[in-house]
N, C-alpha and C positions, 0 to 999 in steps of 0.2 A: 816561064822564067823560073830558074832555080834559085833557091836561097841557100846561103852557106849553112852547113850543119853546125849547130852550137854545142851539142853534147851527144852522147851515144844513144840516148832515147829520143832524139829529135826526129820527128816524123813530118816536118814541114814540106818535104819534097814528095810526099805521098798524097794522093787524092783522098779526101775524107771518106769517099765511098769504101775505101779499103781499111782505113784506120778505125772506122766505126763497126767493122765486122767482128763477130764473136770469134774468139781463138778456140780452135778445136785441135787437140793433139791426137794424132793417129795412134791407136793402140798398137803395141809391139806384137808381132806375130812370132811366138817363141820358136816355131819351126824354121822360120826364115833366119832368125838369129843363130840358131844351132847349126845351120848349114852354111853360114858365112865362112869364107876362106880367111882365116885369121892370119895367114902368112902375108896378106896385104898390109898388115900392121907391124910386121916384124921390124924391130929396131925403133919403132915410134915411141917417143917418151914425152911428148908435149902434154902438159896438163894445163887447162885454162885456169889461171889464178883466181878468177871470179866464180868458178864452179863451187857450189856448196853441196857436198855429198849428203844424201838423205840419212837421217839417223836410224 
């Protein structure tokens, strides 16, 4: 049975097995990034208003 999501950080619909897991970010492979076809993003201008750029 699902429960309505109350806020953007609400995890009530996820099993505790998953919400208790440690978060691991995959390191970026610089070679993969360098070889991405940037034309796929041509004309893309959206910026997430909640994104905070690192200093």
